C-alpha positions in Angstrom: -65.0 -106.6 -36.8 -64.7 -102.9 -37.4 -62.9 -100.2 -35.3 -63.2 -96.5 -35.7 -60.7 -93.8 -34.7 -58.1 -91.3 -35.9 -55.9 -93.5 -38.1 -52.2 -92.7 -37.8 -50.6 -93.5 -41.2 -46.9 -93.3 -40.4 -45.3 -93.9 -43.8 -47.6 -91.3 -45.5 -47.3 -88.9 -42.6 -51.0 -88.3 -42.2 -53.8 -88.7 -39.6 -57.4 -89.2 -40.8 -60.7 -90.2 -39.4 -61.2 -93.8 -40.5 -62.3 -97.4 -40.0 -60.2 -100.5 -39.7 -61.9 -103.8 -40.7 -60.4 -107.1 -39.2 -60.9 -110.6 -40.4 -59.1 -113.8 -39.3 -56.4 -111.9 -37.4 -55.5 -109.7 -40.4 -56.4 -106.1 -41.5 -58.9 -106.6 -44.3 -59.5 -102.9 -45.0 -58.7 -99.4 -43.9 -60.8 -96.6 -45.2 -61.5 -93.0 -44.5 -64.8 -92.5 -42.7 -66.3 -89.6 -40.8 -67.3 -90.4 -37.2 -67.1 -88.8 -33.7 -64.5 -91.1 -32.2 -61.5 -89.2 -31.0 -59.0 -91.9 -29.9 -56.1 -92.8 -32.2 -55.3 -96.1 -33.9 -51.6 -96.8 -34.6 -49.2 -99.8 -34.9 -48.1 -101.3 -31.6 -44.8 -100.5 -29.9 -41.8 -102.8 -30.2 -38.9 -103.1 -27.8 -36.0 -103.6 -30.3 -33.6 -105.1 -27.8 -34.5 -106.6 -24.4 -33.5 -109.4 -22.1 -36.9 -110.6 -20.9 -35.2 -112.3 -18.0 -34.2 -108.8 -16.6 -37.9 -108.3 -15.7 -37.6 -111.3 -13.4 -40.7 -112.6 -15.2 -41.0 -115.5 -17.6 -42.1 -114.4 -21.1 -45.8 -115.1 -20.6 -45.9 -112.9 -17.5 -43.9 -110.2 -19.2 -46.4 -110.1 -22.0 -49.3 -109.6 -19.5 -47.7 -106.4 -18.3 -46.2 -105.1 -21.6 -49.6 -105.0 -23.5 -50.8 -102.5 -20.9 -48.4 -100.1 -22.4 -49.2 -100.8 -26.0 -46.2 -103.1 -26.6 -47.1 -105.9 -29.1 -43.6 -107.4 -29.7 -40.1 -107.6 -28.5 -36.7 -108.4 -30.1 -35.5 -110.6 -27.2 -32.0 -111.9 -26.5 -32.3 -115.0 -24.2 -28.7 -114.5 -23.3 -29.3 -114.6 -19.5 -31.0 -117.9 -19.2 -28.6 -119.3 -21.8 -25.7 -118.6 -19.6 -27.4 -120.6 -16.9 -29.0 -123.5 -18.8 -27.7 -123.3 -22.4 -29.9 -124.2 -25.3 -32.5 -125.8 -22.9 -33.0 -122.3 -21.5 -33.5 -120.7 -24.9 -36.1 -123.4 -25.7 -37.9 -122.7 -22.5 -38.2 -119.0 -23.4 -39.5 -119.8 -26.9 -42.0 -122.4 -25.6 -43.3 -120.2 -22.8 -43.6 -117.2 -25.1 -45.7 -119.1 -27.6 -48.3 -119.8 -24.9 -49.6 -116.2 -25.0 -50.8 -113.8 -27.8 -47.7 -111.7 -27.9 -44.9 -111.6 -30.4 -41.6 -112.5 -28.9 -38.7 -112.6 -31.4 -35.8 -114.5 -29.9 -32.2 -114.5 -31.0 -29.4 -117.0 -30.8 -27.2 -115.9 -27.9 -23.7 -115.3 -29.4 -21.7 -115.2 -26.2 -22.3 -118.1 -23.9 -20.3 -117.7 -21.8 -19.8 -114.0 -22.3 -16.0 -114.3 -21.7 -13.5 -117.0 -20.7 -12.8 -115.0 -17.5 -15.9 -116.1 -15.6 -17.8 -119.3 -14.8 -21.1 -119.8 -16.5 -23.5 -122.7 -16.4 -23.4 -123.6 -20.0 -21.5 -123.1 -23.3 -23.0 -122.5 -26.8 -20.3 -122.9 -29.4 -20.5 -122.1 -33.2 -22.1 -125.5 -33.8 -24.7 -124.8 -31.2 -25.3 -121.4 -32.9 -25.8 -123.1 -36.2 -28.4 -125.4 -34.8 -30.3 -122.5 -33.1 -30.2 -120.3 -36.3 -31.7 -123.2 -38.3 -34.8 -122.8 -36.1 -37.3 -120.4 -37.7 -38.2 -119.2 -34.2 -34.7 -117.7 -33.9 -34.8 -114.4 -35.8 -31.2 -113.1 -35.5 -27.7 -113.6 -33.9 -27.9 -111.8 -30.6 -25.5 -109.1 -29.5 -21.9 -109.9 -30.2 -20.5 -108.7 -26.9 -17.1 -110.2 -27.6 -16.0 -107.3 -29.7 -12.3 -108.0 -29.1 -12.9 -111.4 -30.7 -14.3 -109.6 -33.8 -11.4 -107.1 -33.9 -8.8 -109.9 -33.6 -10.6 -112.3 -35.9 -11.2 -115.0 -33.3 -12.1 -118.1 -35.4 -15.0 -119.2 -33.2 -16.5 -115.7 -33.1 -16.2 -115.4 -36.9 -17.9 -118.8 -37.4 -20.9 -117.6 -35.4 -21.2 -114.5 -37.6 -20.8 -116.5 -40.8 -23.6 -118.9 -39.7 -25.9 -115.9 -39.3 -25.0 -114.7 -42.8 -25.6 -118.2 -44.1 -29.1 -118.2 -42.8 -29.6 -114.5 -43.8 -30.3 -113.4 -40.3 -29.2 -110.0 -38.9 -26.3 -109.8 -36.4 -26.8 -107.5 -33.4 -23.9 -105.5 -32.0 -22.5 -104.5 -28.6 -19.5 -102.2 -28.9 -19.4 -99.6 -26.0 -16.9 -96.9 -26.8 -15.5 -98.7 -29.9 -14.8 -96.0 -32.5 -12.5 -95.2 -35.4 -10.9 -98.0 -37.4 -12.1 -100.5 -34.8 -15.8 -99.8 -35.3 -15.3 -99.8 -39.0 -13.9 -103.4 -38.8 -16.6 -104.4 -36.4 -19.3 -103.2 -38.9 -17.5 -104.7 -41.9 -17.7 -108.1 -40.1 -21.5 -107.9 -40.7 -22.7 -106.4 -37.4 -25.7 -104.1 -38.0 -26.8 -102.6 -34.7 -25.5 -101.1 -31.5 -27.5 -100.3 -28.3 -24.4 -99.4 -26.2 -23.8 -95.8 -27.3 -23.6 -93.4 -24.4 -22.8 -90.1 -26.2 -24.2 -88.2 -29.2 -20.8 -88.3 -30.9 -20.5 -92.1 -30.5 -24.0 -92.6 -31.9 -23.4 -90.2 -34.8 -20.2 -91.9 -35.9 -21.8 -95.3 -35.9 -24.8 -94.0 -37.8 -22.5 -92.4 -40.4 -20.8 -95.8 -40.9 -24.0 -97.6 -41.5 -25.1 -99.0 -38.2 -28.6 -98.9 -36.8 -28.5 -97.2 -33.4 -30.9 -98.1 -30.6 -31.8 -95.5 -28.0 -31.7 -97.4 -24.8 -33.6 -96.4 -21.6 -33.7 -99.3 -19.1 -33.8 -99.5 -15.4 -30.0 -99.1 -15.1 -28.6 -97.8 -18.4 -30.3 -94.6 -19.5 -29.0 -93.1 -22.7 -32.2 -91.4 -24.0 -31.0 -87.8 -23.2 -27.6 -88.4 -24.8 -28.9 -89.8 -28.0 -32.4 -88.4 -28.7 -31.2 -85.4 -30.6 -29.9 -87.8 -33.3 -33.5 -88.9 -34.0 -34.8 -86.0 -36.2 -32.1 -86.5 -38.8 -31.5 -90.2 -38.5 -35.0 -91.6 -37.6 -34.9 -94.1 -40.4 -31.9 -95.9 -38.8 -32.9 -95.8 -35.2 -35.0 -97.8 -32.8 -36.1 -97.7 -29.1 -35.1 -100.4 -26.6 -34.9 -101.0 -22.9 -32.3 -103.7 -22.8 -33.0 -104.5 -19.2 -36.3 -103.6 -17.5 -37.0 -104.4 -13.9 -40.5 -105.4 -12.9 -41.4 -102.3 -10.9 -40.5 -100.2 -13.9 -42.5 -102.4 -16.2 -45.6 -101.9 -14.1 -45.3 -98.2 -14.9 -44.3 -97.9 -18.5 -42.4 -99.3 -21.5 -41.6 -98.0 -25.0 -44.6 -95.7 -24.8 -42.7 -93.6 -22.2 -39.9 -93.0 -24.7 -42.4 -91.8 -27.3 -43.9 -89.4 -24.7 -40.5 -88.0 -23.8 -39.5 -87.5 -27.5 -42.8 -85.8 -28.4 -42.4 -83.5 -25.4 -39.2 -82.3 -27.0 -41.3 -81.2 -30.0 -40.1 -84.0 -32.2 -42.0 -84.9 -35.3 -44.7 -87.5 -34.3 -44.3 -89.6 -37.4 -40.5 -89.8 -37.0 -40.9 -90.9 -33.4 -43.5 -93.5 -34.2 -41.4 -94.9 -37.1 -38.6 -95.4 -34.6 -40.9 -97.0 -32.1 -43.2 -99.1 -34.3 -41.8 -99.6 -37.9 -38.0 -99.8 -37.9 -37.7 -103.0 -35.9 -40.1 -104.8 -38.2 -38.1 -103.7 -41.3 -34.7 -104.4 -39.8 -35.4 -107.9 -38.4 -38.1 -108.9 -40.9 -40.6 -109.5 -38.1 -44.0 -110.9 -38.5 -45.6 -107.9 -36.8 -48.2 -105.7 -38.4 -47.6 -102.0 -39.1 -51.3 -101.0 -39.7 -51.5 -101.8 -43.5 -54.1 -103.8 -45.4 -53.1 -107.4 -45.3 -50.9 -107.1 -42.2 -51.3 -109.0 -39.0 -53.7 -107.0 -36.8 -51.2 -105.9 -34.3 -52.1 -102.3 -33.2 -53.2 -100.2 -30.4 -55.8 -97.5 -29.5 -54.5 -94.6 -27.5 -56.1 -91.6 -25.9 -53.7 -89.1 -27.5 -50.4 -88.7 -29.2 -48.7 -87.0 -26.2 -49.1 -89.4 -23.3 -49.9 -92.5 -25.5 -52.1 -93.8 -22.7 -53.3 -97.2 -24.1 -57.0 -97.9 -24.3 -56.8 -101.3 -26.1 -54.0 -103.5 -27.5 -54.6 -106.1 -30.3 -52.4 -109.0 -31.3 -53.3 -110.9 -34.5 -56.7 -109.3 -34.1 -57.2 -110.6 -30.5 -58.0 -108.0 -27.9 -55.3 -108.5 -25.2 -55.7 -105.4 -23.2 -58.8 -103.4 -22.6 -59.3 -100.2 -20.6 -57.0 -101.1 -17.7 -57.1 -104.8 -17.7 -54.7 -107.3 -19.4 -56.7 -110.1 -21.0 -53.8 -112.5 -21.2 -54.2 -115.3 -18.8 -51.5 -117.0 -16.7 -50.0 -120.2 -18.0 -48.4 -123.1 -16.2 -44.8 -124.1 -16.7 -42.1 -126.2 -15.1 -39.3 -124.4 -13.3 -35.8 -125.1 -14.5 -32.7 -124.2 -12.5 -28.9 -124.7 -12.1 -27.7 -123.9 -8.6 -25.0 -126.1 -7.1 -23.0 -124.3 -4.4 -22.8 -124.9 -0.7 -23.4 -122.3 2.1 -20.5 -120.1 3.0 -18.7 -119.1 6.2 -17.9 -115.6 7.3 -14.3 -116.4 7.0 -14.7 -117.1 3.3 -15.1 -113.3 2.8 -12.0 -112.3 4.6 -9.3 -110.8 2.5 -5.8 -110.8 4.2 -3.8 -107.7 3.2 -1.1 -105.3 4.3 -1.3 -103.1 1.2 -1.8 -99.4 1.7 -3.9 -98.8 -1.5 -6.5 -100.8 -3.4 -8.3 -100.6 -6.7 -12.0 -99.7 -6.3 -14.9 -100.1 -8.7 -16.7 -96.8 -9.0 -20.4 -97.5 -9.9 -22.0 -94.7 -12.0 -25.6 -93.8 -11.7 -27.6 -94.7 -14.8 -24.7 -96.3 -16.5 -23.2 -99.8 -17.0 -19.7 -98.4 -17.4 -17.6 -98.0 -14.3 -14.5 -96.2 -13.3 -11.4 -97.4 -11.6 -10.2 -95.4 -8.6 -7.3 -95.9 -6.2 -7.9 -95.3 -2.5 -6.5 -96.4 0.8 -7.9 -99.7 2.1 -9.3 -100.1 5.6 -7.6 -103.0 7.3 -9.0 -104.5 10.5 -7.0 -107.3 12.1 -5.2 -108.0 8.8 -8.5 -108.1 6.9 -9.6 -105.6 4.2 -13.1 -104.5 5.3 -15.8 -102.2 4.2 -15.1 -98.5 4.9 -18.6 -97.2 5.6 -17.5 -93.7 6.3 -15.8 -93.3 2.8 -18.5 -95.5 1.1 -15.9 -98.1 -0.1 -17.8 -101.3 0.5 -16.7 -104.9 0.1 -18.4 -106.8 -2.6 -18.2 -110.5 -3.7 -19.0 -112.7 -6.6 -19.7 -116.3 -5.6 -19.7 -119.1 -8.2 -23.2 -120.7 -8.0 -22.4 -123.6 -10.3 -19.8 -125.3 -8.1 -18.0 -124.7 -4.8 -15.2 -122.2 -5.2 -13.7 -119.5 -3.0 -15.6 -116.2 -3.3 -14.0 -113.4 -5.3 -13.5 -110.2 -3.4 -13.4 -106.5 -4.5 -14.4 -103.1 -3.3 -17.0 -100.7 -4.7 -17.9 -97.1 -4.3 -21.3 -95.3 -4.5 -23.6 -98.0 -3.1 -23.8 -96.0 0.1 -24.9 -98.9 2.5 -24.5 -98.0 6.1 -25.5 -101.4 7.5 -26.5 -104.8 6.2 -26.0 -106.1 2.7 -27.9 -106.7 -0.5 -27.3 -109.6 -2.9 -28.6 -111.0 -6.2 -28.3 -114.2 -8.3 -29.0 -111.9 -11.3 -25.4 -111.1 -12.0 -24.7 -110.4 -15.7 -23.7 -112.3 -17.6 -23.0 -115.6 -15.9 -25.5 -115.1 -13.1 -23.3 -116.0 -10.2 -24.2 -114.6 -6.8 -23.1 -111.0 -6.4 -23.3 -109.1 -3.1 -22.2 -105.9 -1.5 -22.4 -105.0 2.2 -21.3 -103.1 5.2 -19.6 -106.1 6.9 -18.4 -109.6 6.1 -21.1 -111.0 8.4 -23.9 -109.2 6.5 -22.4 -110.3 3.1 -22.2 -113.9 4.2 -25.8 -113.8 5.5 -27.1 -112.4 2.2 -25.2 -114.9 0.1 -26.4 -117.8 2.2 -30.0 -116.6 1.9 -29.8 -116.8 -1.9 -28.1 -120.3 -1.7 -30.9 -121.6 0.5 -33.5 -120.4 -2.0 -31.5 -121.4 -5.1 -31.7 -117.8 -6.4 -33.3 -114.5 -5.8 -32.6 -110.9 -4.7 -32.4 -110.1 -1.0 -31.6 -107.5 1.6 -30.4 -108.3 5.1 -29.8 -106.3 8.3 -28.7 -107.5 11.8 -32.3 -108.5 12.6 -34.1 -109.0 9.4 -34.0 -110.9 6.1 -36.0 -110.0 3.0 -36.0 -112.0 -0.2 -37.7 -112.2 -3.6 -37.2 -115.8 -4.6 -36.3 -116.5 -8.3 -36.7 -120.2 -8.8 -36.6 -120.1 -12.6 -32.9 -120.4 -13.5 -32.2 -118.3 -10.4 -33.1 -115.2 -12.4 -36.9 -115.3 -12.9 -39.9 -115.7 -10.6 -42.8 -118.1 -11.1 -45.3 -115.6 -9.7 -47.4 -113.0 -11.5 -46.0 -109.8 -12.7 -47.9 -107.5 -10.3 -46.8 -109.5 -7.3 -43.1 -109.6 -8.4 -43.2 -105.9 -9.2 -44.4 -105.0 -5.8 -42.0 -107.3 -4.0 -39.1 -105.9 -6.0 -40.2 -102.3 -5.2 -40.3 -103.2 -1.5 -36.8 -104.7 -1.7 -35.6 -101.6 -3.5 -36.9 -99.4 -0.7 -35.3 -101.6 1.9 -31.9 -101.3 0.2 -32.4 -97.5 0.3 -33.3 -97.7 4.0 -30.0 -99.5 4.5 -28.3 -96.5 3.0 -28.1 -97.0 -0.7 -28.2 -93.8 -2.7 -28.6 -95.4 -6.1 -31.9 -95.0 -7.9 -31.8 -98.8 -8.9 -29.4 -100.5 -6.5 -30.2 -104.0 -7.6 -30.1 -103.3 -11.3 -26.7 -101.5 -10.8 -25.4 -104.4 -8.7 -26.4 -106.9 -11.3 -24.0 -105.3 -13.8 -21.0 -105.1 -11.6 -19.9 -108.5 -12.9 -20.4 -107.6 -16.6 -16.9 -107.9 -17.8 -17.5 -106.8 -21.4 -18.4 -103.2 -20.2 -15.3 -101.2 -19.0 -13.6 -100.2 -16.9 -13.4 -102.3 -13.7 -15.7 -105.3 -12.8 -15.6 -108.4 -10.7 -16.1 -112.0 -11.9 -16.1 -115.1 -9.7 -12.5 -115.5 -10.8 -11.3 -112.1 -9.8 -11.0 -108.4 -10.5 -11.1 -107.6 -14.2 -10.0 -104.7 -16.3 -12.5 -104.3 -19.1 -10.3 -101.9 -21.1 -7.3 -104.2 -21.3 -9.5 -107.3 -21.1 -7.5 -109.1 -18.5 -7.5 -109.6 -14.7 -5.9 -107.0 -12.4 -4.8 -106.9 -8.8 -7.0 -105.6 -6.0 -4.0 -104.6 -4.0 -1.5 -101.9 -5.0 1.9 -102.2 -3.3 
């Protein structure tokens, strides 16, 4: 098989008219040849850090959408399903991903549960990590979110890192705001990457100290603008990633969009493409072709080097996307889940109080970090309730693995004027998380998720809307286009209820992520991520 086009030779920084010959899934030959074909042939894009589960799609369905945007591979942390189902969940992801012509590269989730301050559905200790890393399908030790454990030499944390070194597999980092001597120690432990930088200065320091820095642009956390100016000088040590990509966004674009934005800033095309296509292969030792003779035939044809509109995508020489149509078929699989809590009463969400002031989580647009603010609480008949006028709304995290009293907190910037929204996608333990204008609405939303054993939903006084997520309570068993449209509809309903956030469900899903400062809520209570300990909602 022969394909003609403008060959983009990234390492040698040249573009030439040529012909690529394929045989048995490999590139047999690349030669210069004059022709009239104007499209470009280049290596496929790689998402260097993503939780596939955040797309609410199983891997096989994710692949069907991703190839439309020229993505041929991902470096995937199955941390979300592991927190629900443990090793069984990781094995499900690997098995499902193998059923389609797409290159998923899964890691061993290093923090299951993410912390001891929340209830997860499973535990993977250092012995479990050893067994996972023995598997050739596991390419690396996934993000070490327990950075305090590294800094304080926690024996179990250090064992996990040592097993990665033993098997000669990279260790991914997760160190938001960790700088100075602390980041030096973190790096010296053997941790090689970070995707949590939110400022140029943070990214620069970590690069200077030898880390590979990932420019993240997901559905909630958006750090492209803060970090992209590092690329021209540090392109050899940077990668692109989305971390978390909701299905409506995945319908629109993927890593190709980051390339478009970088090129629009007049950045060198070869540097941009090295970040997008080459560096992940080198860093993780991936079996993904980079458009060289002898490589696996993983490449794309695009209309131009500005919009990167994909014409065709090839994986191991197989055409998987062609002029608007994904050629990857749907595959069958068995749903797995872990959902064991009973329906709640409105009284369960009552919070008796006489305190004048309360601590409030301030959600930040486009960020996983939050602020802690102090404000007066609104008390009605002895119950702390949502203050719609001041946009200080009650939120809850409900343990979905066993019957426990709901944890209660308050949050600002969701903007709901009526009703409630809820999700069983609640990083990292995936308990039920909800925010609403009244206790009644919150209870209604929580019970809708319990009835369906997972999903995201929006409720008002008269209506209920839900996208069921029967796979581990975090993924759909439907096709990507259907899920993307259902998610977009729910997103719109949340905004009609008053939410002012661009991605209210994605933002909500991170409000229980304790490893990201400053203030979050677990099913066990309000948590200060800076001090890494629980704190009181009420202030006397």
